C-alpha positions as CSV (number, residue, x, y, z in Angstrom):
1,X,97.4,115.1,113.3
2,X,99.8,112.8,115.1
3,X,98.0,110.8,117.7
4,X,94.5,111.6,116.4
5,X,92.3,108.9,114.8
6,X,92.8,108.0,111.1
7,X,89.3,109.4,110.5
8,X,90.6,112.9,111.3
9,X,93.2,112.5,108.6
10,X,90.6,111.4,106.1
11,X,88.3,114.3,107.1
12,X,91.1,116.8,106.6
13,X,92.7,115.4,103.4
14,X,90.0,113.2,101.9
15,X,90.5,109.7,100.7
16,X,94.1,108.7,99.9
17,X,95.0,108.0,96.3
18,X,96.8,104.8,97.4
19,X,97.2,102.8,100.6
20,X,99.9,100.3,101.6
21,X,100.3,97.8,104.4
22,X,104.0,98.0,105.3
23,X,106.2,95.1,106.3
24,X,106.6,96.4,109.8
25,X,102.9,96.2,110.5
26,X,102.2,99.9,110.0
27,X,100.3,101.4,107.0
28,X,100.9,104.3,104.7
29,X,98.3,106.5,102.9
30,X,99.6,108.2,99.8
31,X,98.1,111.5,98.6
32,X,99.4,112.1,95.1
33,X,98.7,115.3,93.2
34,X,99.8,113.7,90.0
35,X,99.8,113.9,87.1
36,X,99.3,117.6,87.3
37,X,100.9,118.5,90.6
38,X,104.4,118.2,92.0
39,X,103.6,116.8,95.4
40,X,103.1,113.4,97.0
41,X,102.3,113.3,100.7
42,X,102.4,110.2,102.8
43,X,100.6,109.6,106.1
44,X,102.0,106.8,108.2
45,X,99.9,105.0,110.8
46,X,100.9,102.7,113.6
47,X,99.5,99.2,114.0
48,X,96.5,100.6,115.9
49,X,95.7,103.1,113.1
50,X,96.9,106.2,114.8
51,X,98.8,108.7,112.7
52,X,102.5,108.9,113.5
53,X,103.8,111.1,110.6
54,X,102.6,113.0,107.6
55,X,104.8,114.7,105.0
56,X,106.0,115.5,101.5
57,X,107.7,112.5,100.0
58,X,109.2,114.2,96.9
59,X,112.0,116.0,98.7
60,X,115.6,115.6,97.7
61,X,116.3,113.7,100.9
62,X,113.5,111.1,100.2
63,X,114.5,110.8,96.6
64,X,118.1,110.1,97.4
65,X,117.2,107.3,99.8
66,X,116.1,105.2,96.8
67,X,118.3,102.2,96.1
68,X,118.4,101.5,92.3
69,X,118.9,97.9,91.7
70,X,117.7,97.0,95.2
71,X,114.3,98.5,95.6
72,X,111.4,96.7,93.9
73,X,108.5,98.4,92.1
74,X,106.5,98.0,95.4
75,X,109.3,99.7,97.4
76,X,109.1,102.7,95.1
77,X,105.3,102.8,95.2
78,X,105.3,102.6,99.0
79,X,107.6,105.6,99.1
80,X,106.5,107.8,96.2
81,X,103.2,106.5,95.1
82,X,102.2,104.7,91.8
83,X,105.1,104.3,89.5
84,X,103.7,106.4,86.6
85,X,103.0,109.2,89.0
86,X,106.5,109.0,90.5
87,X,108.1,109.0,87.1
88,X,106.2,112.0,85.9
89,X,107.1,113.8,89.0
90,X,110.8,112.9,88.8
91,X,110.8,114.2,85.2
92,X,109.2,117.5,86.4
93,X,111.9,117.8,89.1
94,X,114.6,117.2,86.5
95,X,113.1,119.8,84.2
96,X,113.2,122.3,87.1
97,X,117.0,121.7,87.4
98,X,116.9,119.4,90.4
99,X,119.4,116.6,90.4
100,X,117.7,113.3,90.9
101,X,119.1,109.7,90.9
102,X,118.4,107.4,88.1
103,X,115.3,106.0,89.7
104,X,113.5,105.5,86.4
105,X,116.5,103.9,84.6
106,X,116.7,100.5,86.2
107,X,114.8,97.8,84.4
108,X,114.6,94.4,86.2
109,X,111.9,92.1,87.4
110,X,109.6,94.1,89.7
111,X,111.6,97.3,89.5
112,X,110.6,100.8,88.4
113,X,110.1,100.8,84.6
114,X,110.1,104.2,82.9
115,X,112.8,106.4,81.4
116,X,113.6,110.0,82.3
């Protein structure tokens, strides 16, 4: 996928559930399997629309990069997809015995707002 046109990503995976224009000029397509699945994939595209990466976002590594009290609701959405979807997935990970940070516990203006 990397280096091929964005249209090839869309042909392979379909329309993304969410799209974001990132601060660095790149864009991210989110493919969420929520609320029934346990996966959120993200495809990142350079400023010219060429894919540069594609992968599972709900890994322990990605989850632990979250910065409670610093990240805004938009930061969380850009990383994990829509807030409700991310929260339901984090609950599912917790139920499976995975340790997750308190992503859904901080409540401040513009931050993630759900409780585990």
